[in-house]
Backbone of each chain as ProteinMPNN parsed JSONL, in Angstrom:
{"seq_chain_A": "MALTKADMAERLFQDVGLNKREAKEFVDAFFEAVREALEKGEQVKLSGFGNFDLRQKNQRPGRNPKTGEEIPISARRVVTFRPGQKLKVRVEGYAGPRQ", "coords_chain_A": {"N_chain_A": [[8.166, -19.629, -5.88], [8.616, -17.033, -3.614], [11.069, -14.511, -3.041], [11.996, -13.464, 0.142], [12.427, -11.134, 2.949], [13.464, -12.668, 5.006], [14.75, -14.747, 3.632], [16.711, -13.25, 2.355], [18.213, -12.288, 4.513], [19.165, -14.687, 5.531], [20.925, -15.474, 3.492], [22.816, -13.402, 3.661], [23.871, -13.968, 6.1], [25.065, -16.44, 5.537], [26.769, -15.873, 3.31], [28.097, -13.378, 3.659], [28.812, -13.397, 6.222], [27.688, -12.05, 8.343], [26.217, -12.012, 11.628], [23.15, -13.689, 12.655], [21.324, -11.84, 13.742], [22.436, -9.362, 13.013], [22.278, -9.627, 10.247], [19.527, -9.677, 9.776], [18.812, -7.164, 10.756], [20.263, -5.639, 8.979], [19.056, -6.059, 6.486], [16.559, -4.908, 6.956], [17.429, -2.258, 7.412], [18.456, -1.598, 4.942], [16.179, -1.515, 3.173], [14.789, 0.458, 4.499], [16.476, 2.665, 4.228], [16.283, 3.183, 1.506], [13.558, 3.782, 1.323], [13.518, 6.105, 2.929], [15.06, 7.93, 1.429], [13.446, 8.199, -0.845], [11.161, 9.221, 0.301], [12.082, 11.703, 1.008], [12.074, 12.836, -1.409], [14.039, 12.149, -3.108], [15.54, 10.636, -5.885], [16.424, 7.178, -6.355], [19.222, 5.493, -7.374], [20.302, 2.471, -8.377], [22.846, 1.082, -9.643], [23.018, -1.322, -12.219], [20.895, -2.664, -11.204], [18.463, -1.036, -11.002], [16.46, 2.022, -11.256], [14.708, 3.911, -8.816], [12.237, 6.077, -9.309], [10.553, 9.244, -8.823], [7.291, 10.433, -9.344], [5.089, 13.061, -10.068], [1.664, 13.139, -9.8], [-1.224, 14.475, -11.268], [-4.484, 15.535, -10.063], [-7.204, 13.367, -10.912], [-10.211, 12.198, -12.525], [-12.062, 9.654, -10.858], [-13.677, 6.539, -9.985], [-15.842, 4.83, -7.828], [-15.681, 1.468, -7.945], [-17.583, -0.308, -7.002], [-19.964, 1.076, -6.341], [-20.242, 2.806, -8.419], [-20.131, 5.436, -8.114], [-18.868, 8.707, -8.679], [-15.668, 9.794, -7.798], [-13.08, 12.069, -7.198], [-9.633, 11.301, -7.845], [-7.091, 12.168, -5.839], [-4.37, 14.554, -6.299], [-1.063, 13.293, -6.3], [2.12, 11.977, -5.139], [4.102, 9.506, -6.596], [5.964, 6.371, -6.636], [8.038, 5.021, -9.149], [9.516, 2.219, -10.756], [12.331, 1.772, -12.709], [13.793, -0.662, -14.426], [17.269, -1.474, -14.682], [19.603, -1.748, -17.459], [21.155, -4.075, -17.26], [19.699, -5.757, -15.54], [17.353, -5.982, -17.029], [18.227, -7.407, -19.282], [18.981, -9.809, -18.074], [16.554, -10.763, -17.136], [14.959, -10.937, -19.389], [15.825, -13.234, -20.558], [14.547, -15.229, -19.185], [12.639, -18.025, -19.632], [10.225, -19.059, -18.7], [6.894, -19.997, -17.457], [4.725, -18.866, -18.64], [3.892, -19.054, -21.604]], "CA_chain_A": [[8.675, -19.237, -4.559], [8.993, -15.618, -3.554], [12.205, -14.122, -2.199], [11.525, -12.613, 1.242], [13.499, -10.563, 3.771], [14.083, -13.763, 5.768], [15.693, -15.416, 2.713], [17.841, -12.352, 2.1], [19.033, -12.271, 5.721], [19.827, -15.985, 5.618], [22.06, -15.448, 2.556], [23.856, -12.509, 4.187], [24.469, -14.745, 7.186], [25.923, -17.47, 4.951], [27.766, -15.409, 2.332], [28.897, -12.231, 4.099], [29.291, -13.697, 7.557], [27.031, -11.296, 9.413], [25.461, -12.964, 12.438], [21.738, -13.69, 12.225], [20.665, -10.594, 14.125], [22.986, -8.311, 12.143], [21.787, -9.826, 8.887], [18.126, -9.284, 9.764], [18.802, -5.704, 10.894], [20.818, -5.017, 7.774], [18.043, -6.099, 5.425], [15.592, -3.858, 7.309], [18.057, -0.941, 7.234], [18.599, -1.391, 3.498], [14.922, -1.051, 2.587], [14.421, 1.712, 5.149], [17.288, 3.752, 3.64], [15.704, 3.502, 0.193], [12.287, 4.476, 1.6], [13.801, 7.449, 3.433], [15.496, 8.793, 0.325], [12.283, 8.473, -1.693], [10.272, 10.072, 1.096], [12.649, 13.054, 0.938], [11.961, 13.331, -2.767], [15.283, 11.841, -3.807], [15.566, 9.456, -6.752], [17.422, 6.204, -5.912], [19.796, 4.841, -8.558], [21.116, 1.325, -8.003], [23.365, 0.708, -10.96], [22.97, -2.762, -12.458], [19.577, -3.167, -10.795], [17.448, -0.144, -11.581], [16.227, 3.304, -10.585], [13.398, 4.237, -8.275], [11.97, 7.48, -9.631], [9.335, 9.819, -8.25], [6.474, 11.157, -10.32], [3.982, 13.829, -9.525], [0.439, 12.88, -10.567], [-2.296, 15.454, -11.051], [-5.793, 14.976, -9.727], [-7.94, 12.894, -12.082], [-11.506, 11.642, -12.11], [-12.09, 8.229, -10.59], [-15.016, 6.009, -9.769], [-15.924, 3.685, -6.931], [-16.114, 0.396, -8.846], [-18.741, -1.002, -6.437], [-21.191, 1.865, -6.371], [-20.311, 3.593, -9.647], [-20.095, 6.838, -7.72], [-17.658, 9.408, -9.127], [-14.871, 10.47, -6.767], [-11.795, 12.446, -7.782], [-8.413, 10.74, -7.279], [-6.353, 13.385, -5.519], [-2.999, 14.676, -6.785], [-0.172, 12.558, -5.406], [3.464, 11.629, -5.609], [4.22, 8.043, -6.631], [7.265, 5.778, -6.979], [8.072, 4.073, -10.255], [10.799, 1.516, -10.862], [12.829, 1.542, -14.071], [14.879, -1.639, -14.344], [18.494, -1.15, -15.415], [19.881, -2.551, -18.654], [21.697, -5.38, -16.875], [18.595, -6.56, -15.015], [16.428, -6.267, -18.139], [18.787, -8.474, -20.111], [18.938, -11.071, -17.332], [15.161, -11.195, -16.988], [14.467, -11.279, -20.73], [16.22, -14.607, -20.854], [13.718, -16.191, -18.464], [11.683, -18.613, -20.571], [8.979, -18.934, -17.961], [5.76, -20.872, -17.722], [3.665, -18.152, -19.372], [4.278, -18.961, -23.028]], "C_chain_A": [[9.116, -17.775, -4.559], [10.201, -15.429, -2.64], [11.7, -13.166, -1.127], [12.718, -12.041, 2.013], [14.222, -11.659, 4.562], [15.101, -14.514, 4.9], [16.938, -14.562, 2.51], [18.785, -12.344, 3.294], [19.819, -13.579, 5.846], [21.063, -16.03, 4.708], [23.187, -14.558, 3.075], [24.605, -13.193, 5.329], [25.467, -15.743, 6.596], [27.067, -16.9, 4.113], [28.673, -14.302, 2.866], [29.43, -12.457, 5.517], [28.773, -12.767, 8.642], [26.35, -12.33, 10.314], [23.972, -12.778, 12.147], [21.025, -12.392, 12.566], [21.13, -9.437, 13.245], [22.394, -8.396, 10.742], [20.339, -9.345, 8.772], [18.014, -7.758, 9.848], [19.279, -5.02, 9.621], [19.779, -4.972, 6.651], [16.977, -5.024, 5.69], [16.162, -2.469, 7.024], [18.185, -0.597, 5.749], [17.294, -0.833, 2.905], [14.469, 0.265, 3.217], [15.206, 2.881, 4.543], [16.73, 4.164, 2.281], [14.382, 4.257, 0.384], [12.532, 5.909, 2.042], [14.2, 8.4, 2.321], [14.29, 9.185, -0.527], [11.308, 9.414, -0.995], [10.744, 11.525, 1.043], [12.597, 13.62, -0.472], [13.194, 13.061, -3.601], [15.123, 10.585, -4.647], [16.632, 8.487, -6.217], [17.907, 5.408, -7.125], [20.719, 3.718, -8.132], [21.64, 0.689, -9.277], [23.431, -0.812, -11.091], [21.622, -3.347, -12.089], [18.477, -2.292, -11.393], [17.315, 1.136, -10.78], [14.816, 3.367, -10.028], [13.197, 5.735, -8.486], [10.691, 7.931, -8.954], [8.594, 10.566, -9.345], [5.343, 11.863, -9.609], [2.761, 13.575, -10.41], [-0.59, 13.96, -10.252], [-3.568, 14.752, -10.61], [-6.479, 14.501, -11.01], [-9.254, 12.281, -11.62], [-11.402, 10.145, -11.888], [-13.516, 7.802, -10.297], [-14.921, 4.884, -8.748], [-16.488, 2.519, -7.742], [-17.351, -0.333, -8.31], [-20.024, -0.218, -6.661], [-21.345, 2.671, -7.659], [-20.238, 5.088, -9.384], [-18.784, 7.488, -8.183], [-16.959, 10.084, -7.959], [-13.532, 10.838, -7.392], [-10.65, 11.72, -7.073], [-7.465, 11.917, -7.083], [-4.955, 13.381, -6.148], [-2.085, 13.954, -5.808], [1.204, 12.361, -6.008], [3.609, 10.116, -5.527], [5.64, 7.607, -7.015], [7.107, 4.91, -8.219], [9.457, 3.439, -10.283], [11.145, 1.34, -12.327], [14.002, 0.588, -13.982], [16.078, -1.179, -15.171], [18.708, -2.135, -16.562], [20.295, -3.978, -18.269], [20.58, -6.301, -16.371], [17.627, -6.946, -16.135], [16.929, -7.435, -18.973], [18.7, -9.817, -19.384], [17.526, -11.636, -17.274], [14.549, -11.616, -18.325], [14.699, -12.736, -21.051], [15.362, -15.64, -20.158], [12.625, -16.713, -19.383], [10.291, -18.637, -19.963], [7.864, -19.858, -18.367], [4.707, -20.204, -18.608], [4.058, -17.993, -20.823], [3.066, -19.154, -23.906]], "O_chain_A": [[9.896, -17.349, -5.41], [10.335, -16.092, -1.611], [11.05, -12.169, -1.44], [13.866, -12.411, 1.765], [15.434, -11.591, 4.764], [16.18, -14.874, 5.372], [18.061, -15.065, 2.494], [20.004, -12.386, 3.128], [20.992, -13.575, 6.221], [22.11, -16.551, 5.093], [24.363, -14.899, 2.951], [25.811, -13.016, 5.497], [26.584, -15.877, 7.097], [28.198, -17.38, 4.191], [29.868, -14.277, 2.572], [30.372, -11.795, 5.952], [29.343, -12.696, 9.73], [25.949, -13.395, 9.844], [23.58, -11.824, 11.474], [20.218, -11.896, 11.78], [20.321, -8.631, 12.787], [22.054, -7.383, 10.13], [19.968, -8.692, 7.797], [17.238, -7.138, 9.121], [18.771, -3.968, 9.234], [19.647, -3.965, 5.956], [16.547, -4.324, 4.774], [15.477, -1.609, 6.47], [18.039, 0.561, 5.356], [17.303, 0.191, 2.222], [13.841, 1.09, 2.554], [14.656, 3.968, 4.366], [16.705, 5.348, 1.945], [14.117, 5.243, -0.303], [11.845, 6.826, 1.593], [13.738, 9.54, 2.273], [14.128, 10.35, -0.888], [10.709, 10.289, -1.621], [9.937, 12.454, 1.033], [13.024, 14.749, -0.709], [13.384, 13.655, -4.663], [14.617, 9.575, -4.159], [17.644, 8.935, -5.679], [17.126, 4.744, -7.807], [21.796, 3.966, -7.589], [20.971, -0.132, -9.905], [23.856, -1.5, -10.164], [21.239, -4.401, -12.596], [17.663, -2.758, -12.191], [17.973, 1.314, -9.755], [13.857, 2.94, -10.669], [13.908, 6.555, -7.904], [9.856, 7.117, -8.561], [9.203, 11.248, -10.169], [4.728, 11.335, -8.682], [2.817, 13.772, -11.624], [-0.794, 14.31, -9.09], [-3.713, 13.539, -10.762], [-6.36, 15.134, -12.059], [-9.391, 11.89, -10.461], [-10.73, 9.446, -12.646], [-14.444, 8.609, -10.354], [-14.0, 4.069, -8.81], [-17.638, 2.567, -8.179], [-18.097, -0.921, -9.094], [-21.035, -0.761, -7.106], [-22.432, 3.161, -7.965], [-20.278, 5.899, -10.309], [-17.718, 6.88, -8.086], [-17.572, 10.853, -7.218], [-12.91, 10.004, -8.049], [-10.683, 11.541, -5.856], [-7.082, 12.582, -8.045], [-4.425, 12.323, -6.486], [-2.318, 14.002, -4.6], [1.423, 12.55, -7.205], [3.277, 9.511, -4.507], [6.401, 8.357, -7.625], [6.147, 4.147, -8.326], [10.443, 4.055, -9.881], [10.343, 0.817, -13.101], [15.08, 0.964, -13.522], [15.917, -0.57, -16.229], [18.087, -3.196, -16.626], [19.846, -4.953, -18.872], [20.524, -7.476, -16.732], [17.143, -8.076, -16.192], [16.167, -8.335, -19.328], [18.386, -10.839, -19.993], [17.332, -12.849, -17.354], [13.729, -12.532, -18.385], [13.894, -13.386, -21.717], [15.432, -16.821, -20.499], [11.785, -15.949, -19.859], [9.306, -18.287, -20.614], [7.867, -20.431, -19.457], [3.899, -20.88, -19.245], [4.506, -16.924, -21.236], [3.178, -19.113, -25.131]]}, "seq_chain_B": "MTKSELIEALARGQTHLAYSDVEMAVKGLLEQMSRALSEGDRIEVRGFGSFSLHYRPPRMGRNPKTGEAVALPGKHVPHFKPGKELRERVNSGED", "coords_chain_B": {"N_chain_B": [[20.016, 9.403, -4.74], [22.762, 7.29, -4.928], [24.158, 3.97, -5.49], [26.627, 3.88, -4.129], [26.293, 5.975, -2.324], [24.209, 4.968, -0.842], [25.465, 2.782, 0.346], [27.304, 4.168, 1.941], [25.535, 5.547, 3.661], [24.354, 3.387, 5.007], [26.591, 2.296, 6.228], [27.224, 4.301, 8.022], [25.053, 4.082, 9.738], [25.282, 1.529, 10.704], [27.469, 1.002, 12.612], [28.864, -1.03, 13.787], [29.583, -2.729, 11.83], [32.089, -3.579, 9.419], [33.166, -1.393, 6.813], [33.666, -2.657, 4.391], [32.157, -4.954, 4.655], [29.584, -3.939, 4.647], [29.45, -2.965, 2.085], [29.73, -5.349, 0.638], [27.432, -6.629, 1.495], [25.354, -5.0, 0.508], [25.766, -5.204, -2.253], [25.447, -7.947, -2.424], [22.75, -8.252, -1.69], [21.436, -6.959, -3.818], [22.241, -8.598, -5.881], [21.055, -11.017, -5.155], [18.384, -10.287, -5.454], [18.251, -9.664, -8.185], [18.885, -12.154, -9.223], [16.772, -13.753, -8.322], [14.611, -12.656, -9.759], [15.479, -13.159, -12.371], [15.193, -15.832, -12.437], [12.561, -16.131, -12.466], [11.249, -15.833, -10.088], [9.231, -14.125, -7.632], [9.657, -11.118, -5.635], [9.06, -10.261, -2.359], [8.541, -7.72, -0.142], [7.386, -6.655, 2.748], [5.809, -3.541, 3.322], [7.557, -2.253, 1.725], [7.472, -3.157, -1.01], [6.615, -5.167, -3.933], [8.294, -7.176, -6.34], [7.863, -8.399, -9.579], [7.483, -10.423, -12.558], [6.464, -9.265, -15.722], [4.854, -10.369, -18.636], [5.689, -9.787, -21.972], [4.162, -10.137, -24.967], [5.122, -11.672, -28.17], [5.903, -9.491, -30.922], [5.556, -7.513, -33.938], [8.201, -5.559, -34.842], [9.998, -2.609, -35.861], [12.826, -1.726, -37.684], [14.223, 1.245, -36.919], [15.96, 2.683, -38.485], [16.067, 1.583, -41.103], [13.451, 1.019, -41.639], [12.56, -1.453, -41.973], [10.596, -4.381, -41.293], [10.73, -6.297, -38.302], [10.576, -9.371, -36.56], [9.829, -9.523, -33.193], [10.641, -11.426, -30.405], [8.646, -12.814, -27.673], [8.972, -11.601, -24.3], [10.095, -11.298, -20.853], [9.607, -8.706, -18.479], [10.852, -6.8, -15.697], [8.759, -5.835, -12.958], [7.635, -3.438, -10.622], [5.725, -3.074, -7.7], [4.806, -0.716, -5.528], [4.64, -0.957, -1.947], [2.182, -0.498, 0.71], [3.121, 1.134, 2.897], [5.36, 2.423, 1.761], [4.126, 3.793, -0.362], [2.447, 5.542, 1.058], [4.275, 7.031, 2.604], [5.863, 8.248, 0.662], [4.059, 9.837, -0.585], [3.343, 11.615, 1.369], [5.635, 12.823, 2.052], [8.267, 15.399, 1.998], [9.64, 17.677, -0.48]], "CA_chain_B": [[20.953, 8.576, -3.981], [23.363, 6.235, -5.739], [24.509, 2.776, -4.718], [27.713, 4.17, -3.167], [25.737, 6.799, -1.242], [23.428, 4.048, -0.003], [26.451, 2.028, 1.137], [27.821, 5.089, 2.962], [24.478, 5.799, 4.649], [24.193, 2.184, 5.829], [27.805, 2.139, 7.033], [27.097, 5.261, 9.129], [24.038, 3.611, 10.673], [25.648, 0.201, 11.225], [28.895, 1.248, 12.892], [29.528, -2.254, 14.235], [30.007, -3.507, 10.663], [33.17, -3.018, 8.611], [32.669, -0.783, 5.574], [33.726, -3.649, 3.306], [31.025, -5.871, 4.831], [28.372, -3.236, 4.214], [29.536, -2.941, 0.632], [29.464, -6.701, 0.158], [26.049, -6.967, 1.812], [24.471, -4.284, -0.427], [25.909, -5.846, -3.562], [24.867, -9.276, -2.302], [21.287, -8.137, -1.702], [20.986, -6.639, -5.172], [22.462, -9.778, -6.712], [19.991, -11.973, -4.805], [17.127, -9.83, -6.029], [18.347, -9.827, -9.64], [18.858, -13.57, -9.552], [15.41, -14.249, -8.111], [13.775, -12.239, -10.89], [15.905, -13.809, -13.606], [14.719, -17.219, -12.379], [11.106, -16.107, -12.515], [10.671, -15.713, -8.747], [8.824, -12.806, -7.156], [10.302, -10.627, -4.419], [8.018, -9.62, -1.557], [9.058, -7.055, 1.046], [6.271, -5.924, 3.351], [6.077, -2.14, 3.637], [8.376, -1.663, 0.664], [6.777, -3.452, -2.257], [6.921, -6.464, -4.517], [8.79, -7.214, -7.711], [7.439, -9.603, -10.281], [7.748, -10.305, -13.986], [5.335, -9.137, -16.638], [5.182, -10.958, -19.929], [5.388, -9.005, -23.185], [4.023, -11.11, -26.058], [5.89, -11.363, -29.382], [5.259, -8.481, -31.765], [6.348, -7.062, -35.075], [8.81, -4.246, -34.619], [10.53, -2.012, -37.075], [14.147, -1.11, -37.572], [13.93, 2.662, -37.135], [16.848, 3.242, -39.529], [15.765, 1.11, -42.46], [12.014, 0.873, -41.809], [12.317, -2.873, -42.202], [9.867, -5.051, -40.215], [11.461, -7.388, -37.639], [9.778, -10.082, -35.568], [10.442, -9.489, -31.868], [10.093, -12.525, -29.601], [8.084, -12.45, -26.373], [9.994, -11.507, -23.248], [9.627, -10.868, -19.534], [10.201, -7.468, -17.964], [10.633, -6.639, -14.258], [7.717, -4.887, -12.576], [7.632, -3.149, -9.183], [4.503, -2.503, -7.161], [5.139, -0.191, -4.197], [3.784, -1.385, -0.843], [1.35, 0.545, 1.316], [3.905, 2.094, 3.682], [6.166, 3.241, 0.834], [3.2, 4.696, -1.071], [1.975, 6.603, 1.951], [5.369, 7.907, 3.005], [6.307, 9.036, -0.493], [3.025, 10.825, -0.917], [3.224, 12.643, 2.402], [6.965, 13.383, 2.286], [8.538, 16.717, 1.424], [10.468, 17.628, -1.684]], "C_chain_B": [[21.471, 7.461, -4.882], [23.701, 5.044, -4.849], [25.607, 3.102, -3.707], [27.233, 5.069, -2.033], [24.894, 5.958, -0.29], [24.365, 3.254, 0.911], [26.994, 2.914, 2.263], [26.789, 5.326, 4.066], [24.32, 4.596, 5.574], [25.401, 1.979, 6.73], [27.759, 3.096, 8.227], [26.122, 4.755, 10.18], [24.407, 2.294, 11.34], [27.132, 0.221, 11.575], [29.625, -0.001, 13.371], [30.0, -3.112, 13.059], [31.15, -2.792, 9.934], [32.575, -2.476, 7.305], [32.625, -1.825, 4.453], [32.592, -4.668, 3.426], [29.726, -5.237, 4.362], [28.307, -3.228, 2.692], [29.162, -4.314, 0.049], [27.997, -7.064, 0.376], [25.091, -6.279, 0.835], [24.548, -4.946, -1.8], [25.282, -7.232, -3.553], [23.348, -9.252, -2.344], [20.782, -7.889, -3.113], [21.175, -7.834, -6.112], [21.396, -10.834, -6.425], [18.68, -11.595, -5.472], [17.13, -10.009, -7.55], [18.227, -11.298, -10.024], [17.452, -14.128, -9.4], [14.544, -13.912, -9.323], [14.174, -12.97, -12.166], [15.522, -15.28, -13.619], [13.195, -17.282, -12.333], [10.447, -16.023, -11.147], [10.249, -14.278, -8.455], [9.693, -12.395, -5.978], [9.21, -9.914, -3.634], [8.611, -9.045, -0.29], [7.944, -6.192, 1.621], [6.669, -4.488, 3.681], [6.946, -1.455, 2.605], [7.692, -1.888, -0.679], [7.131, -4.833, -2.768], [7.395, -6.281, -5.947], [8.284, -8.499, -8.336], [7.787, -9.417, -11.753], [6.442, -10.108, -14.729], [5.776, -9.668, -17.989], [4.789, -10.012, -21.058], [5.328, -9.976, -24.35], [4.856, -10.708, -27.285], [5.16, -10.3, -30.201], [6.155, -8.189, -32.951], [6.894, -5.685, -34.732], [9.351, -3.738, -35.942], [11.926, -1.482, -36.792], [13.985, 0.373, -37.898], [14.804, 3.279, -38.236], [16.374, 2.874, -40.916], [14.263, 1.008, -42.708], [11.592, -0.571, -42.013], [11.57, -3.501, -41.026], [10.719, -6.177, -39.631], [10.541, -8.046, -36.629], [10.508, -10.044, -34.231], [9.807, -10.592, -31.022], [9.466, -12.009, -28.31], [9.186, -12.373, -25.337], [9.331, -11.128, -21.928], [10.328, -9.581, -19.144], [9.898, -7.36, -16.468], [9.552, -5.591, -13.994], [7.762, -4.692, -11.066], [6.31, -2.543, -8.779], [4.817, -2.02, -5.754], [4.147, -0.692, -3.152], [3.116, -0.189, -0.185], [2.196, 1.59, 2.058], [4.724, 3.006, 2.769], [5.28, 4.246, 0.119], [2.805, 5.868, -0.19], [3.092, 7.569, 2.318], [5.839, 8.79, 1.863], [5.31, 10.147, -0.799], [2.919, 11.926, 0.133], [4.568, 13.307, 2.699], [7.126, 14.764, 1.679], [9.401, 16.558, 0.179], [11.939, 17.832, -1.362]], "O_chain_B": [[20.685, 6.767, -5.527], [23.554, 5.096, -3.627], [25.542, 2.66, -2.56], [27.706, 4.945, -0.904], [24.868, 6.204, 0.915], [24.09, 3.079, 2.098], [27.129, 2.465, 3.401], [27.12, 5.31, 5.251], [24.17, 4.758, 6.785], [25.257, 1.537, 7.87], [28.203, 2.744, 9.321], [26.328, 4.968, 11.375], [23.904, 1.977, 12.417], [27.946, -0.444, 10.933], [30.856, -0.043, 13.369], [30.719, -4.093, 13.247], [31.174, -1.565, 9.845], [31.613, -3.027, 6.768], [31.676, -1.872, 3.67], [32.118, -5.188, 2.417], [28.877, -5.896, 3.761], [27.254, -3.453, 2.095], [28.384, -4.415, -0.9], [27.389, -7.73, -0.462], [24.124, -6.892, 0.382], [23.525, -5.213, -2.43], [24.665, -7.652, -4.532], [22.724, -10.119, -2.955], [19.824, -8.52, -3.56], [20.374, -8.053, -7.02], [20.892, -11.474, -7.347], [17.956, -12.448, -5.987], [16.139, -10.449, -8.132], [17.569, -11.652, -11.002], [16.988, -14.89, -10.248], [13.834, -14.77, -9.848], [13.314, -13.358, -12.956], [15.52, -15.914, -14.674], [12.613, -18.355, -12.179], [9.225, -16.126, -11.042], [10.843, -13.332, -8.971], [10.385, -13.226, -5.39], [8.511, -9.059, -4.177], [9.127, -9.783, 0.548], [7.598, -5.147, 1.071], [7.734, -4.247, 4.25], [7.066, -0.23, 2.597], [7.374, -0.939, -1.395], [7.859, -5.58, -2.115], [6.969, -5.373, -6.66], [8.276, -9.553, -7.701], [8.321, -8.38, -12.147], [5.429, -10.721, -14.392], [6.905, -9.451, -18.428], [3.671, -9.498, -21.081], [6.342, -10.584, -24.693], [5.247, -9.549, -27.423], [3.932, -10.225, -30.171], [7.331, -8.552, -32.981], [6.149, -4.77, -34.38], [9.181, -4.359, -36.991], [12.161, -0.854, -35.76], [13.646, 0.723, -39.029], [14.426, 4.281, -38.843], [16.284, 3.725, -41.801], [13.835, 0.921, -43.858], [10.413, -0.869, -42.202], [11.874, -3.191, -39.874], [11.356, -6.926, -40.372], [9.807, -7.361, -35.917], [11.657, -10.475, -34.131], [8.583, -10.684, -30.932], [9.733, -10.879, -27.901], [10.226, -13.016, -25.485], [8.178, -10.7, -21.887], [11.506, -9.39, -19.445], [8.83, -7.772, -16.015], [9.444, -4.595, -14.709], [7.908, -5.656, -10.314], [5.819, -1.615, -9.422], [5.07, -2.837, -4.869], [2.957, -0.836, -3.435], [3.433, 0.965, -0.474], [2.006, 2.791, 1.868], [4.775, 4.217, 2.98], [5.635, 5.419, 0.004], [2.821, 7.023, -0.614], [2.887, 8.783, 2.34], [6.176, 9.954, 2.075], [5.68, 11.244, -1.216], [2.465, 13.032, -0.162], [4.639, 14.24, 3.499], [6.26, 15.246, 0.95], [9.832, 15.458, -0.166], [12.776, 17.82, -2.265]]}, "name": "protein", "num_of_chains": 2, "seq": "MALTKADMAERLFQDVGLNKREAKEFVDAFFEAVREALEKGEQVKLSGFGNFDLRQKNQRPGRNPKTGEEIPISARRVVTFRPGQKLKVRVEGYAGPRQMTKSELIEALARGQTHLAYSDVEMAVKGLLEQMSRALSEGDRIEVRGFGSFSLHYRPPRMGRNPKTGEAVALPGKHVPHFKPGKELRERVNSGED"}
C-alpha cells in the first residue's frame, strides 16, 4: 500500500485537528514549498528525514533505445535525495519480502 | 531551506492556522512518511515524486581501521524518484 496525499491529509485531520479542507490544502502547500525552494536552487534540509540536494549534470551522449539513434542528453539540473541518519536506521530494520 | 524555515514559510502562507499547528503538521507529515518507508510502504505524490525502498544485498565489508573483513547483512535504503513537474521546474529554475 502506498502512502498518498489523501492519506496524509486524513491523518492531519485526525491527529492535528485541521478540518478536511485545511488538511488537504496543507499537504499541497507542503510539497509546493519544497518544490519552490528547489526550483530557486535552494537545497532543502529536513532533519531526521533527509536532504533534497541539487546537482548540475553536464551534457552526455545518449541513445534512443527503440531506434538506436544517438542523441545527446542535454545538460540539466536534477534533484537527489539523501536520507538522513535517523530515516536510514529506521528503514534498515525493515525485513521486507525481498530476501 | 531547513525544517524551521519550511515551517515559517508555511505559517506565512496559511495565516488561518496557528503557528503551533503548522509545526505539528510538518512534523506529523515527516513522521508519516518515515513510518511508511520503515514499514516497507511506498510514498507517491503526483508532481513531486515517489519514495520507495531499494534492497542492498549482504556483502563482505572491511573495518577501515584494522583491515579486518566483516560480513554486512542485507538492508533496505530509501530511494527518491522525482516526479515530472519537479524535474521540469528544477531544470528550468534559476540559481
